[in-house]
C-alpha positions in Angstrom: 26.1 103.1 4.0 26.5 105.2 7.0 24.5 105.4 10.1 25.2 107.3 13.6 23.9 105.7 16.7 23.7 108.0 20.0 24.8 105.5 23.6 21.6 103.9 23.7 21.1 102.9 19.9 18.9 105.4 18.7 19.3 106.7 15.2 21.4 109.9 15.0 21.5 110.4 11.3 21.3 108.0 8.2 22.8 109.1 4.9 20.4 109.2 1.9 21.9 105.8 0.6 21.0 103.7 3.4 17.7 105.4 4.3 17.1 104.2 0.2 18.7 100.8 1.2 16.0 100.2 4.2 12.5 101.8 1.8 12.2 104.6 4.2 13.0 108.8 3.9 16.3 109.9 6.2 14.0 111.9 8.7 11.6 108.8 8.7 14.0 106.7 10.7 16.1 109.3 13.0 15.6 108.7 16.6 14.2 105.2 16.2 15.7 102.4 17.9 18.2 100.6 15.4 18.1 97.6 17.2 14.3 97.1 16.0 15.6 96.3 12.5 18.0 93.6 13.4 16.3 90.2 12.9 15.3 88.5 16.6 17.5 85.9 16.7 20.6 88.4 15.9 19.2 91.0 18.1 20.8 89.6 21.3 24.0 89.3 19.8 24.4 92.5 18.4 23.1 94.4 21.6 25.8 92.9 23.4 28.5 93.8 21.3 27.1 97.6 21.2 27.1 97.8 24.3 30.3 96.4 24.9 31.6 98.7 22.2 30.0 101.9 23.5 31.2 101.6 26.9 35.1 102.0 25.7 36.0 105.2 23.4 37.7 104.6 20.5 36.9 101.0 20.4 36.3 99.3 16.7 33.9 96.3 16.4 32.3 94.9 13.7 29.2 91.9 13.5 27.2 90.7 10.8 23.6 90.3 11.1 20.1 90.4 9.6 18.1 93.9 9.1 14.3 94.0 8.1 13.5 97.0 5.2 10.4 98.3 4.5 9.4 95.7 1.7 9.4 92.8 4.9 12.8 91.8 3.5 15.6 90.6 4.9 19.3 91.3 4.2 22.4 90.3 5.2 25.1 93.7 6.3 28.2 94.1 7.5 28.5 96.3 9.8 32.0 98.5 11.1 31.4 100.4 13.9 33.9 102.8 15.9 33.1 104.4 19.1 33.2 108.3 18.5 31.0 109.2 21.7 33.4 111.1 23.1 34.5 113.2 19.5 33.7 116.7 20.0 30.9 117.5 17.2 30.5 113.2 16.6 28.9 112.5 19.8 28.3 109.0 17.9 28.7 105.9 17.7 29.6 105.9 13.9 28.6 102.2 11.4 29.2 101.7 8.1 27.4 99.0 5.9 28.4 97.2 3.4 25.5 94.6 1.8 26.4 90.8 2.6 23.0 89.1 1.0 24.7 87.8 -2.4 27.7 87.0 -0.8 26.3 85.0 2.5 23.5 83.3 0.2 26.7 81.7 -1.5 28.3 81.3 1.3 25.4 79.3 2.5 24.5 77.4 -0.7 28.4 76.4 -0.8 27.8 75.1 3.1 24.5 73.3 1.7 26.2 71.6 -0.9 28.8 70.6 1.5 26.8 69.5 4.2 25.0 67.6 1.4 28.0 65.6 0.5 28.9 61.9 0.3 32.2 62.9 1.3 33.6 64.6 4.4 34.8 68.1 3.1 37.4 70.2 5.3 37.4 74.0 4.7 41.4 74.7 6.2 42.9 78.6 6.3 46.3 79.1 6.4 48.1 80.1 9.7 51.1 82.2 8.6 54.2 83.2 11.1 55.6 86.5 10.7 57.5 85.2 7.9 54.2 84.5 6.1 55.4 81.2 6.4 52.2 78.6 6.9 52.9 77.0 10.2 49.6 75.1 10.6 46.1 75.5 9.6 42.6 76.8 10.7 40.0 74.8 10.4 37.1 76.9 9.5 34.4 74.6 8.3 33.5 70.6 8.6 30.6 68.6 7.1 28.6 66.1 9.2 30.4 63.2 6.9 33.9 64.9 8.2 32.4 65.0 11.4 31.4 61.4 11.5 35.2 60.7 9.9 37.1 62.2 13.0 34.5 61.2 15.7 34.5 65.0 16.5 31.6 67.8 16.7 31.9 70.8 14.0 32.0 73.3 17.0 34.7 71.1 19.1 36.8 71.8 15.4 36.0 74.7 13.8 38.5 77.8 14.7 41.1 75.3 16.1 44.2 74.3 14.1 44.7 71.8 12.3 47.6 69.9 13.8 46.4 70.4 17.2 43.1 68.8 16.6 45.1 65.8 14.3 48.3 65.6 14.8 48.7 62.9 12.5 48.0 65.5 9.9 52.0 66.5 10.8 53.5 63.0 11.6 51.9 61.6 8.6 53.6 64.0 6.4 50.3 65.4 5.0 50.7 69.1 6.4 53.7 69.1 4.3 51.4 68.2 0.8 48.6 70.4 2.0 51.5 73.4 2.0 52.4 72.1 -1.0 49.4 73.0 -3.1 48.3 76.3 -1.0 51.6 77.3 -2.5 52.0 75.6 -6.3 48.1 75.8 -6.7 48.5 72.2 -8.1 45.5 70.1 -6.6 46.6 66.8 -5.2 44.9 63.3 -5.2 46.2 59.7 -3.0 44.7 57.2 -1.5 46.2 56.0 2.2 45.9 53.8 4.5 45.1 55.3 8.6 44.7 53.7 12.0 42.3 56.5 14.1 43.0 57.6 17.6 39.9 55.1 18.0 41.8 52.3 16.7 39.8 52.1 13.2 42.2 51.3 10.2 40.8 52.8 7.5 42.1 53.6 3.5 41.3 57.5 2.6 40.9 59.1 -0.7 42.2 62.8 -0.4 41.3 65.4 -3.4 42.8 68.7 -2.0 42.5 72.0 -3.7 43.7 75.9 -2.9 41.2 77.7 -1.7 42.1 81.8 -1.2 44.7 81.4 1.9 43.9 77.7 2.2 42.5 74.3 1.0 39.5 72.4 0.6 39.7 69.0 1.9 37.2 66.2 0.3 38.0 63.0 1.9 35.9 59.7 1.3 36.2 56.5 3.0 37.2 53.7 0.5 37.9 51.3 3.0 35.2 49.0 1.7 36.5 49.4 -1.8 39.6 48.9 -1.0 38.7 45.5 1.0 36.6 44.4 -2.0 39.8 45.4 -4.4 42.2 42.9 -1.7 39.5 39.8 -2.2 39.6 40.4 -5.5 43.1 39.8 -5.6 43.1 36.9 -3.6 40.3 35.7 -5.0 41.8 35.9 -8.4 45.0 34.1 -6.6 43.7 31.3 -5.6 40.9 30.8 -8.4 44.5 31.1 -10.9 45.9 28.3 -8.1 42.9 26.0 -9.0 42.6 26.9 -12.5 45.8 25.2 -12.6 45.8 22.3 -10.2 42.1 21.2 -11.0 42.5 17.5 -12.0 39.7 18.2 -14.8 40.2 19.8 -18.2 39.8 23.8 -17.7 40.4 26.5 -20.5 39.3 29.9 -21.1 38.8 30.9 -25.0 37.8 33.7 -26.4 33.9 34.4 -27.3 34.6 36.5 -30.1 37.4 34.3 -32.1 36.5 31.5 -30.5 40.9 31.0 -29.6 42.0 29.0 -26.7 43.0 31.9 -24.4 44.7 29.8 -21.3 44.3 25.9 -21.0 45.7 24.2 -17.7 47.9 21.4 -17.3 44.8 18.6 -17.2 43.6 20.1 -20.5 47.5 19.6 -21.9 47.9 16.1 -20.3 44.0 14.5 -21.8 43.4 16.0 -24.8 47.6 15.7 -25.9 47.9 19.1 -27.1 50.7 21.7 -25.8 50.2 24.4 -24.8 51.5 26.2 -27.7 49.0 24.1 -29.7 46.7 24.9 -27.8 47.4 29.0 -28.5 46.8 28.4 -32.3 43.5 26.3 -32.0 39.9 27.4 -31.5 37.7 25.8 -30.0 36.1 23.8 -32.7 39.1 22.4 -32.9 38.3 19.6 -30.6 35.3 19.1 -31.7 33.9 16.4 -34.3 33.3 18.4 -37.7 29.6 16.9 -37.2 28.8 19.0 -33.9 30.1 22.4 -35.2 27.0 23.9 -36.1 25.6 23.0 -32.8 28.2 24.4 -31.0 28.1 28.0 -33.1 24.1 28.1 -32.4 24.8 26.7 -28.5 27.5 29.8 -28.3 24.5 32.3 -28.7 22.3 31.0 -26.1 22.9 31.3 -22.2 25.6 29.5 -20.6 24.6 26.7 -19.5 26.0 22.7 -18.5 25.7 20.7 -21.5 26.7 17.3 -22.5 29.6 17.3 -25.8 31.9 14.8 -28.5 35.3 16.4 -27.7 38.1 14.9 -30.1 41.3 14.1 -28.2 44.5 14.9 -30.6 44.8 10.7 -31.2 41.5 10.9 -32.6 39.9 9.7 -29.6 36.2 10.8 -29.1 35.0 11.3 -25.5 32.0 12.4 -24.1 32.5 15.6 -22.0 30.0 17.5 -19.6 31.3 21.5 -20.2 29.9 24.1 -17.5 31.3 27.6 -18.8 31.3 31.1 -16.7 31.6 34.4 -18.7 34.0 36.4 -18.1 36.6 39.3 -18.8 40.8 38.0 -19.6 42.8 40.4 -20.0 40.3 42.9 -21.2 38.9 40.4 -23.7 35.3 39.1 -23.9 36.0 35.2 -22.4 34.5 31.8 -20.8 35.9 29.7 -18.3 34.9 26.5 -19.5 35.4 23.1 -17.0 35.2 19.6 -18.9 34.6 16.5 -17.3 35.1 13.4 -19.1 32.0 11.7 -18.6 32.3 8.7 -20.7 32.5 5.8 -18.7 30.0 7.8 -15.5 27.2 8.1 -19.2 27.9 3.8 -19.9 27.3 2.5 -16.0 24.1 5.5 -15.8 23.1 3.2 -19.6 23.8 0.2 -17.8 22.0 1.2 -14.8 18.5 2.4 -16.3 18.9 -0.7 -18.6 18.8 -2.5 -15.2 16.4 -0.4 -13.5 14.2 -0.9 -16.5 14.3 -4.4 -16.6 14.3 -4.2 -12.4 11.2 -2.1 -13.1 9.7 -4.6 -15.8 10.0 -7.7 -13.4 8.4 -5.3 -10.2 5.4 -4.7 -12.4 5.6 -8.3 -13.4 4.7 -9.2 -9.7 2.4 -6.6 -9.3 4.1 -4.6 -6.3 4.0 -1.1 -5.5 7.4 -0.1 -4.1 7.8 3.4 -2.2 10.7 5.4 -0.2 9.8 7.1 2.5 12.2 9.6 4.0 10.6 10.0 7.5 12.8 13.1 8.1 10.8 15.3 5.7 8.4 13.1 5.6 8.1 12.7 1.7 7.0 9.4 -0.2 7.3 8.4 -3.7 6.6 5.7 -5.5 7.1 3.2 -8.0 6.2 -0.6 -9.6 2.7 -1.3 -10.9 0.9 1.4 -8.7 -2.0 2.1 -11.3 -2.6 -1.8 -11.7 -2.5 -2.4 -7.6 -4.4 0.9 -6.8 -5.3 2.2 -9.8 -3.6 5.3 -9.4 -0.7 6.4 -11.8 2.1 7.6 -9.4 1.9 11.4 -9.6 -1.7 10.7 -8.1 -0.4 8.9 -5.1 -0.2 11.1 -1.6 3.4 13.0 -1.1 3.6 11.9 2.3 2.6 9.1 4.9 -0.7 11.6 6.3 -2.3 11.0 3.0 -1.1 7.6 2.6 -2.6 7.0 5.9 -6.2 8.4 4.5 -6.3 5.4 1.8 -6.2 3.4 4.9 -9.5 1.3 6.0 -10.4 3.8 9.4 -10.4 0.0 11.1 -7.0 -0.8 10.1 -5.2 3.2 10.6 -4.4 2.3 14.6 -2.6 -0.7 13.7 -0.5 0.5 10.8 0.5 4.3 13.1 1.4 1.3 16.0 3.6 -0.2 13.4 5.0 2.6 12.4 6.1 3.9 15.9 7.5 0.5 16.6 9.9 0.1 13.8 10.9 3.9 14.3 11.9 3.2 17.6 12.8 -0.1 17.6 14.6 0.9 14.1 13.0 -2.5 13.0 11.8 -3.5 9.7 7.6 -2.6 9.2 5.6 -5.3 8.6 1.5 -5.2 8.4 -1.2 -6.2 6.5 -4.1 -4.0 6.0 -6.8 -2.6 4.1 -6.2 0.2 1.7 -8.8 1.8 -1.0 -8.4 1.7 -4.3 -9.4 4.6 -7.0 -12.4 3.4 -7.7 -13.6 3.0 -3.7 -13.2 -0.8 -3.3 -10.8 -1.7 -0.4 -8.0 -4.6 -1.2 -5.6 -6.3 1.1 -2.2 -5.6 1.2 1.0 -6.9 2.8 3.7 -3.7 3.9 7.2 -4.2 4.1 9.6 -1.4 4.9 12.8 -1.6 6.1 15.5 1.5 6.8 18.4 2.0 4.5 21.8 2.0 5.8 24.4 4.4 4.7 28.1 3.6 3.7 29.1 3.2 7.3 26.1 0.7 8.1 24.4 3.6 10.5 20.5 3.2 10.1 19.4 6.6 8.5 15.9 7.6 8.3 14.8 6.4 5.1 12.6 3.6 4.6 12.3 1.8 1.4 9.6 -1.1 1.0 6.7 -2.4 -1.4 3.2 -2.7 -1.0 1.4 -6.2 -2.3 -2.0 -6.9 -3.1 -2.3 -10.4 -0.9 -6.3 -10.2 -1.3 -6.5 -13.1 -3.3 -3.9 -15.1 -1.0 -6.2 -14.2 2.5 -9.4 -15.2 0.2 -7.2 -18.9 -0.7 -6.5 -19.2 3.1 -9.6 -18.5 4.3 -10.9 -20.9 1.9 -8.4 -23.3 3.1 -9.3 -22.5 6.8 -12.9 -23.4 5.4 -11.8 -26.7 3.5 -9.9 -27.5 7.0 -12.8 -26.9 9.4 -15.0 -29.0 6.7 -12.5 -31.8 6.7 -11.9 -32.1 10.3 -15.8 -32.0 11.0 -16.1 -34.4 7.8 -13.6 -37.0 9.4 -15.3 -36.8 12.8 -18.3 -37.1 11.1 -17.1 -40.2 9.1 -15.5 -41.6 12.5 -18.8 -41.9 13.7 -20.6 -42.9 10.7 -20.3 -46.7 10.8 -21.8 -47.1 14.3 -24.7 -44.8 13.7 -25.5 -46.5 11.0 -25.0 -49.7 12.5 -27.2 -49.1 15.1 -29.7 -46.7 13.2 -30.4 -49.8 10.7 -31.2 -52.0 13.7 -33.7 -49.4 15.1 -34.9 -48.2 12.0 -35.3 -51.8 10.5 -37.1 -53.7 13.9 -39.4 -50.1 13.9 -40.5 -51.1 10.3 -41.2 -55.2 11.3 -43.0 -53.8 14.2 -44.6 -51.7 12.4 -46.3 -54.3 10.0 -47.4 -56.7 12.8 -48.7 -53.9 14.3 -52.8 -52.9 13.9 -54.0 -49.3 12.9 -55.2 -48.9 16.1 -53.1 -51.0 18.7 -51.6 -48.4 21.4 -47.8 -49.6 20.8 -48.2 -48.2 17.6 -47.7 -44.3 18.3 -44.8 -45.5 20.4 -43.3 -47.3 17.9 -43.6 -44.8 15.3 -42.1 -42.0 17.2 -39.2 -44.5 17.7 -38.9 -44.3 13.8 -39.4 -41.2 13.5 -36.2 -40.4 15.5 -34.4 -43.0 14.2 -35.5 -41.2 10.7 -34.7 -38.5 12.0 -30.7 -39.6 13.2 -30.4 -41.0 9.7 -30.8 -37.5 8.4 -28.4 -36.1 10.6 -25.8 -38.9 10.0 -26.5 -38.1 5.8 -25.8 -34.1 6.2 -22.9 -34.4 8.3 -21.1 -37.0 6.0 -22.3 -34.6 3.0 -21.3 -31.5 4.2 -18.0 -33.5 4.9 -18.0 -34.7 1.5 -18.0 -37.9 2.9 -21.3 -39.8 2.0 -21.3 -42.7 -0.6 -23.2 -41.5 -3.6 -25.3 -43.5 -5.8 -25.3 -41.0 -8.4 -27.5 -41.3 -11.4 -28.4 -39.5 -15.2 -30.8 -36.7 -14.1 -32.8 -34.4 -15.8 -33.4 -31.8 -12.8 -36.0 -30.0 -14.2 -37.4 -33.6 -13.4 -36.3 -33.4 -9.9 -37.6 -29.6 -9.6 -41.0 -30.4 -11.0 -41.0 -33.4 -8.3 -39.5 -31.8 -5.5 -41.7 -28.8 -5.7 -45.0 -29.6 -4.5 -43.3 -30.7 -1.0 -41.5 -27.6 -1.4 -44.6 -25.6 -1.5 -46.0 -27.1 1.7 -42.6 -26.8 3.5 -42.0 -22.6 2.9 -45.9 -21.7 3.7 -48.9 -20.0 2.1 -47.3 -16.2 2.0 -44.0 -17.4 0.1 -44.6 -17.6 -3.5 -43.0 -20.6 -5.3 -41.8 -19.5 -8.9 -40.4 -22.3 -11.1 -38.7 -21.4 -14.7 -37.1 -24.7 -16.2 -34.7 -24.3 -19.2 -35.8 -25.4 -22.4 -33.6 -27.6 -23.8 -31.8 -28.6 -20.4 -28.3 -30.8 -20.3 -28.4 -33.9 -18.0 -26.4 -34.3 -15.0 -25.3 -36.9 -13.6 -25.8 -37.0 -9.4 -27.4 -38.7 -6.4 -31.1 -37.5 -7.0 -31.7 -38.1 -3.4 -29.0 -35.3 -2.7 -29.9 -33.1 -5.3 -33.4 -32.9 -3.5 -31.4 -32.4 -0.8 -30.0 -29.1 -1.5 -33.1 -28.0 -2.9 -34.7 -28.5 0.4 -32.4 -26.8 2.2 -31.4 -23.6 0.2 -35.3 -23.3 0.2 -35.6 -23.9 4.1 -33.2 -21.2 4.0 -35.2 -18.7 1.8 -38.1 -19.4 4.1 -36.4 -18.0 7.0 -34.6 -14.7 5.2 -38.7 -14.1 4.3 -40.4 -13.9 8.0 -43.0 -11.4 6.1 -43.3 -13.5 3.0 -42.0 -13.0 -0.7 -40.8 -15.0 -3.9 -38.4 -17.8 -4.3 -37.8 -18.5 -7.7 -36.0 -22.0 -8.6 -34.9 -21.2 -12.2 -32.2 -24.1 -14.5 -30.3 -22.9 -17.8 -27.2 -25.0 -19.6 -24.7 -22.5 -18.9 -20.6 -22.6 -20.6 -17.9 -22.2 -18.6 -14.2 -20.9 -18.7 -11.5 -22.5 -17.2 -10.7 -20.8 -14.0 -10.9 -20.0 -10.2 -14.6 -20.8 -8.3 -15.4 -18.2 -5.8 -14.5 -20.9 -2.9 -10.7 -21.2 -4.4 -11.3 -24.6 -6.2 -10.3 -25.4 -10.0 -13.3 -24.7 -12.1 -12.6 -26.6 -15.7 -14.0 -25.4 -19.0 -17.1 -27.2 -20.5 -20.6 -27.2 -20.5 -22.6 -26.7 -17.2 -26.3 -26.7 -15.6 -27.0 -23.7 -13.3 -29.4 -24.5 -10.6 -30.5 -21.0 -9.1 -32.2 -20.6 -5.5 -33.2 -16.9 -5.4 -35.0 -15.2 -2.8 -36.5 -12.0 -1.8 -35.9 -11.4 1.5 -33.5 -9.6 4.2 -30.0 -10.5 2.0 -27.0 -10.9 4.2 -24.0 -8.6 5.4 -20.6 -9.5 3.7 -19.4 -10.3 6.9 -22.3 -13.3 7.3 -21.8 -14.0 3.7 -18.3 -14.9 4.4 -19.4 -17.7 7.1 -22.1 -19.0 5.6 -20.9 -22.5 4.4 -19.4 -22.9 8.0 -20.1 -26.3 9.8 -22.7 -25.3 12.7 -22.5 -21.6 11.5 -25.8 -20.6 11.8 -27.9 -16.9 12.5 -31.1 -18.0 13.8 -31.8 -18.1 17.4 -30.6 -21.3 19.6 -32.5 -24.1 19.1 -33.9 -22.9 15.7 -31.0 -24.1 13.4 -28.3 -26.6 13.5 -26.0 -24.7 11.3 -25.7 -27.6 8.9 -28.2 -26.4 6.0 -25.8 -24.6 3.7 -23.0 -26.5 5.4 -24.6 -29.7 3.7 -25.3 -28.1 0.5 -21.9 -27.0 -0.2 -20.7 -30.8 1.0 -23.1 -32.3 -1.9 -22.2 -29.9 -4.9 -18.4 -30.3 -4.2 -19.1 -34.0 -3.7 -20.5 -34.0 -7.0 -18.0 -32.5 -8.9 -19.9 -28.9 -9.1 -19.1 -25.4 -8.0 -21.8 -23.2 -5.5 -22.1 -19.3 -5.7 -23.6 -16.9 -3.6 -24.5 -13.2 -4.6 -26.5 -11.4 -1.8 -27.5 -7.7 -1.3 -28.5 -6.5 2.5 -32.6 -5.6 2.2 -32.8 -7.3 -1.0 -32.0 -10.9 -1.0 -30.0 -13.4 -2.3 -29.5 -16.0 -4.9 -27.4 -19.1 -4.5 -26.1 -20.8 -8.0 -25.1 -24.5 -8.0 -23.5 -25.7 -11.3 -23.3 -28.8 -12.1 -21.2 -30.8 -14.8 -23.5 -30.9 -18.1 -23.8 -34.1 -19.9 -25.0 -35.4 -23.6 -28.4 -37.4 -24.1 -32.0 -37.0 -23.0 -32.9 -39.9 -21.1 -32.4 -39.8 -17.4 -32.2 -42.9 -15.5 -34.8 -44.1 -14.0 -35.6 -44.4 -10.0 -37.3 -47.4 -8.8 -40.5 -46.2 -7.5 -41.4 -47.1 -3.2 -43.8 -50.4 -4.3 -43.8 -53.1 -2.0 -41.0 -55.1 -1.5 -41.2 -57.7 -4.0 -40.1 -62.0 -3.1 -38.0 -64.0 -3.9 -36.5 -68.0 -3.3 -33.4 -67.8 -4.0 -30.3 -68.5 -1.2 -28.1 -65.6 -0.3 -25.8 -66.0 1.5 -25.7 -62.9 4.6 -22.4 -62.2 6.2 -22.0 -59.3 8.5 -20.1 -58.9 12.0 -22.5 -56.5 13.5 -25.1 -59.1 15.2 -28.0 -56.7 15.4 -27.7 -55.6 11.8 -26.8 -59.6 11.2 -30.3 -60.5 12.7 -32.5 -57.7 11.4 -31.3 -58.4 7.5 -31.7 -62.2 7.8 -35.6 -61.3 9.4 -36.1 -59.0 6.2 -35.1 -61.5 3.5 -37.0 -64.4 4.9 -39.7 -62.6 5.4 -40.0 -62.4 1.8 -39.0 -66.1 0.7 -35.5 -66.1 0.7 -32.9 -68.8 2.1 -30.0 -67.1 4.1 -27.0 -68.6 5.0 -25.7 -66.0 7.4 -22.3 -65.4 9.0 -20.3 -63.3 11.4 -16.7 -63.1 9.3 -15.3 -63.8 6.3 -13.8 -66.7 7.4 -17.3 -68.2 8.7 -19.1 -67.5 5.6 -16.2 -69.9 3.8 -17.1 -72.7 5.9 -20.9 -71.9 5.7 -20.6 -72.5 1.9 -18.3 -75.4 2.1 -21.2 -77.0 4.3 -23.9 -75.6 2.0 -26.3 -78.4 -0.1 -27.6 -75.5 -2.1 -26.1 -73.6 -4.6 -25.6 -69.9 -3.2 -27.6 -67.1 -5.2 -26.5 -64.0 -3.8 -23.8 -62.8 -1.5 -25.0 -59.6 0.7 -21.6 -58.6 2.6 -20.7 -55.9 4.7 -17.5 -54.1 3.7 -15.2 -53.5 6.5 -15.3 -56.3 8.8 -12.8 -58.0 11.3 -10.3 -59.8 8.9 -11.0 -60.3 5.6 -13.3 -57.9 4.1 -16.3 -58.6 2.1 -13.7 -57.6 -1.2 -11.7 -60.5 -0.6 -14.4 -62.7 0.9 -16.2 -61.9 -2.6 -13.4 -62.4 -4.7 -12.3 -65.9 -3.1 -16.6 -67.2 -4.2 -16.2 -65.9 -7.3 -13.0 -67.9 -8.3 -15.4 -71.4 -8.2 -18.6 -69.7 -8.5 -18.2 -66.8 -11.4 -22.2 -66.6 -11.9 -22.4 -65.4 -8.3 -24.3 -62.1 -7.7 -22.7 -60.0 -5.0 -24.4 -57.3 -2.9 -22.1 -54.7 -0.7 -23.1 -52.8 2.5 -22.0 -50.6 4.7 -22.1 -47.9 7.5 -18.9 -46.7 6.4 -18.0 -43.6 4.2 -17.0 -43.2 0.9 -13.4 -42.8 1.5 -13.2 -46.4 3.8 -15.4 -48.4 1.4 -13.0 -47.5 -1.4 -10.2 -48.4 0.9 -11.7 -51.8 0.9 -11.9 -52.4 -2.5 -15.2 -51.1 -3.4 -16.0 -48.1 -5.3 -19.8 -47.6 -4.3 -20.8 -45.9 -7.9 -20.0 -49.0 -10.0 -21.1 -52.3 -7.6 -24.2 -53.2 -6.6 -24.2 -50.7 -3.1 -26.8 -50.2 -0.2 -25.7 -47.7 2.0 -26.4 -48.4 5.9 -29.2 -47.3 7.5 -31.6 -49.4 5.5 -35.3 -50.6 6.1 -36.4 -54.4 5.3 -38.0 -53.2 2.4 -35.0 -51.5 0.7 -32.9 -54.4 1.3 -35.6 -56.7 0.1 -35.5 -54.2 -3.2 -32.1 -54.1 -3.8 -31.8 -58.1 -3.3 -33.9 -58.4 -5.7 -32.8 -55.8 -8.5 -29.5 -57.5 -8.1 -30.7 -61.0 -8.5 -32.9 -60.0 -11.4 -29.5 -58.1 -13.3 -28.3 -61.9 -13.7 -24.6 -59.8 -14.3 -22.0 -60.9 -12.1 -20.8 -57.7 -10.4 -17.2 -58.0 -9.1 -15.7 -54.9 -8.7 
C-alpha cells in the first residue's frame, strides 16, 4: 500500500490496495488531509515526525500508528516514508504501509500476560558489536513486578543496557549465562541469593529462554520459601535433637505396617529392647495380647492422647500415656509417639481420689459447703454439702461473687462487702456471720470463713478457699441460752429478796385479815384496812410472778384434771376478758391427768387470757382447747430436751393482731412488753414460761401477723382419771393441841401465834432452834405439832425436827418458809414431800394447814 503526500500532508495519490484497505475509492480520498485518518492519540506524534521529515529532502523516517477505516474500525499500520519532494516528476513524500494490526494485537496480548504475571518479567534484546558478539543486552520491556523487584520505573530502564542499569548482572556472572542461552538456545533455570542496591537480601528463582535475538527472563522472589525451608531444616534438626535427648520414650512407627522406624535412647533404656530388636518389631509387640484389638480400632480413629498398658521386655506391664502426631518419615506414612510412664502418677491420683472421696464424705457429714474463689478472675466454684445446706446442687450455685451476694439477705450485704474489702486489703482471713436465702426462699444464718492460699514460695495468691456452715440452730441455742441467763439472773434476784418480802407480806396481810375480822362492815377504818390488804395481796402476787418466771417458786403439785381446772377458771376468765371477746372451750375427752400446782395452772390460764384480750382490742374469739398428744424425743422450740411420751396439750388461741418475728423472739423475756408505759409489767408471759418449765413442761407459740396467735403448753401426762381434791375455802378450823412455833422473824412469829391461839391452840413460841429445845425441855405438856421456819440463824428447821423426832416419833411437823424452792431444798426440805406452807400466808390458811397436818396423824419427817 502506497500513498503520496504534498508538503502540507494532503493526499496526492493512493494506490488501489491502499484505497481498498481504507474502504474508499481512490478518487474519494485525493486531496484530503492524511492526518484526518490518524487516531487522535497518535496524531501529534505523526504530525511532528512528518514536519521534521519533509523539511529535509531525502530523509527517511518510520512511524507506527492507528488509522481509521471507512467502517470506523482502527488498524495499526507501519509507515515507512521518504522525502522525495525535490525529485522531478515526483515532488511528494512517498509512504509505504504495512498492516501491523495482528502483530500489534499479539504484542498487546503478550504484554497484558506479562503484566498479569505473578513473576517479574524482563525482555532483553542482544546488543552486538561489529563482530557480532553480544556485549550487553538492551532492556526492551519489564512488567510491574519487575519494576518492584529492581525498585525502578519501566520508563527509566526500557531502552537502556542491562549491565549499566544493573551492574550485578556482569559482576555476578549472570550476563555470561544469558549469552549462553542466546547462543545455544538451551533454557536456564536457577536459584541464587542476591543483595539489592537498597540492601535487601533476596533469594531469586530464574527462568531464562531465548526469544529472537535476545532473552526473556522470568524471575520469582522465593525468599519466603527459602526462609521457610531453612526454618524447616532447623526445626527438623531441633526436633531430631529433642527426639534423641527426650527423657521419655519416643518412637516413629509406620502406620501401614505398624513397624518401628526409629526409637530414641529413652525407649531403649525403659523398654529394655535394643535398637536392632525394635527394628524387627511392631507396636503390637509392646502391648498385652488382650489389648491388641483395642489398639487396631484406635489406629482407625483420629489421633488423641490415651493411657495404655505397655509390656516391657522383662514382662513388666506399666501404664503409659501415649500422645501422637502423624507425619511423613523417609517418604513413608508414620506417626511420632511420645510415651510417658504414668503408673506412679495414676496410683497417686487414685489415692488422692480416694482421699478426696473420704474428705468429701466427711465434709458432707458436717453439713459444710466448700468454696474456691479466684479474686483475680472472680470465678467461684463449690463443693461439699450444698444441696442439704442451701437447697442448691453444685451446678446451680453462682459462678461469681456477685451471684452469691444476690442470695445474701439485703440487710447483711453491706457487712459482707465491708469484710470482703477488709480481708482483700489486709490479706487476712475472711470471717463473717450473715443470712443466706435457700432455694426454697427461707433464710438461714451461716458462718463464712475463708483464707488466701499461698503459692509454693509462701506468698499469698489471689485464690481464697473456705467453707460456709449453717449455724442457724447454734444461733437459736445461743439466743435461748442468753434468754435463760436473763431469766436466771432475774430469778436469782427475785429469790434473793423473796424471803424478806414474804416475811413482810405475811405480817402485813396477816394482821390485815385479823383486823378485818374485828371491824364491822360500816366501820370507817375498814376501807383503809381493806386497801392495805389489797396492796399486800398485789405485792404477794407480784412476788409469786417474779419467782415463777425465774422457776424459783416453791410448788405444791397435785394430780389435776386440766378440763376441771379450765372449767373452774372459765367463769372468772369471762369477766376478765370482757363481753366483746367470745370464750370457747374445747375439752379433750378422755384426757390424761397431769401433776402440777393448781394455782400455777390458773396463773398460766389467766396470763394467757389477758395477753389474748390485749391482742384483740376490737373483740374476737378466745379458744381454750385440751387434748392428749404423744410426742417423740427431740428438742423443744426453746432448745430444751424433750422426753418422748404422752403429754396433755393446753392450747390458747386468739384471733387478734398476731406478732412480728422480732416480737415473737422476745415475748418470754422478763419485763419485755409492747404495751404503753404503765399498762404492763412485762412479766405475764415470762411468768407463764417459768411455771411451765418448772412444772416439767414445754411451751411453743405460733403467730401470724394480722391473723392471731396460738400458745401451746405441753405438760407430761400421767395414768389414772382421779384428780386430787383441793380443800375449799371454809372457815378456819378450831383445835386444842399444843403447837411449838419456831420463827426467827418477830413479826411473823407474833402473827402466827395470835392466829393459832384464836383457833384454840396452845402455842409455845421460840425465836431459834436452841430456844425451842429449851422450851420443849421445860414444857409439862407433850407437844403435838412443830411449826418451824426452814431457814433460821444457827440450826435450821430440819435439824430441829430431827432432834425432836428422836424422842418424840409421833410428833407432827409443818415447815414454813419465805425462801425459794432452791433455798428450801438446800436446807433439807423437799416441799413436794413434806408438810409445807409458803409465806406469805393468811391466818386462816395457816389454821387450815395446821388442822390438816394434825388430822393426818402421820409423822412427816422428810
